[in-house]
N, C-alpha and C positions, 0 to 999 in steps of 0.2 A: 365833358363826358358825365359828369355826377348827374346833371340835369337830365341827360338823355334816359339813364337807369330810372330816375324818378317818374318820368313820363311813361316809361315803358311800364314800370310797377302800377302806376296809377291806371293805365288802359287794361291790363291783362287780369290784376286782379279780380275785377268784379266779372270779370267772363269765367274765371275760373271759379267762383262763386257760384254763378248762373248753372253751369254742368252739373254742380254738385247738388243742387237744390231741387226736388221734385216734390209734388203734391198730386194726389189723386183725389179728385173730386167726384162725387157720385150723390145723385138723389135718385129716389123709388118711391113713388105714390101709389098708394092702393084705391084707386078710383072707384072701383067695384064692391067695396066693403057694404054689405047687405046692413049691418049694423055697428055703431061706434064702439072701439073697445071700452068696456067697462071695467070696474073694479071687481065683476064677479070672476069666477074661475076660468083660466084659459090654460088649457093643457097644450103644449108642443113636445112631442116626440121626434126625435133625432136621431140617428145610429148611421155611422158609416161604417161599420165594421160587421160582419156574420158571424164572428168568433163569439164562444160562450164563454164570457169572462163575468166574475161577479161583479155587481155594479157598487159601487160605495156611495153612500147616501151623502149629499150636499158635498162635492168635492171638486176641487181643481187641482190638476197634475199637469205639469210642464216638465219636460226633458227634451233630450236631444232627437228623441224620435217623435215628438210632437205636443200636442195640447190635448188634453182630455177633460171636459166639464162633464160632470154628473150632480144631477139636482133633481130633487122630488119634493112637488109642492112647497117652492121657495118662492119667495116675491121676487118679481122681474128687477125691482128696484135694487134688493139686495145682492142679487146676483151680479149685476152693473157695478156696485160698489166694491166686490171682491175682485172683480175682473179688474177694475180700476188700481186697487190697492197692490194687486200682482203685477201689472203691466204699465200705470201711468195715464192709459187711454181714458179720456175725458168724456162724460156721457150726460147728456141734458134731457131728462125724460119730464114729462107732464106728472104732475101730483097723481093724477087720476090712475097713471098707468103703473106706478111705482108697486102698487099692492096687488097687481095681476099676478096669480100664481103661477108657477111654469114648471113643468116637469119636461128633464131632457137629459139626452145622453149625445154629446157632440165629440169628435175625435178629429182632429185636423193637424195639419202639418206644422201651422203657423199660427200665431195668435189672430191675425187680420183672418184668416179662414174661419177660425172658431166663432169669432164675433160675428161676421158675415151669416155664417149658419144660425146662429144665436137670433139675429135681428130680421132674417130673411121675411118674414111674415107682416114686418112692422112700415110703414111709411117713415122715410129718417132723408136725413141730409148726412152724409159722411164726407170727413175730410182726413183722407190718409197720408201721411208724411213717412220718411225713411226710421224714423225714430218714433215708438209708442207714445210716449210721453206728450208729444206734441201733435197727435191725432186726436182728433175729436168727432163725435157722432151725436145727432140730436134725433131722437125717436119724435115723432109726431103723431098727435092724434087724429085718426082718420073720420070723416062725416060722410055719410052716404050722400048720393047724389040722386035727386028726384029724376 
């Protein structure tokens, strides 16, 4: 009887772990980019609300209602470092892109939605898991196609 229980545990335990594990992989390529992304100023403005609320300069607000990101002429690399410090999401960004200045206002229900809005215009590889600390995103430099 003891061996039967041991065999049952050995067979069922991996199945339980498989059901609890999930990862979402994504890749997006901007093949029609007319110029490579450089360290020059790039401005992104995104807002999902039409309400007139005062916008704080360079802030991340996370509450039960959602996530708000507000940055004015702030480097993309620093924004991603702040998000990493808040969530644990790991970002890999080429040094050339780190100094790209960004202006944005983003509101979303979850971190995943906020980050996706932030990086929507960049070529990237995304690996999302159930826990932000184990999620990772690689931003890629785009080259124009001739």
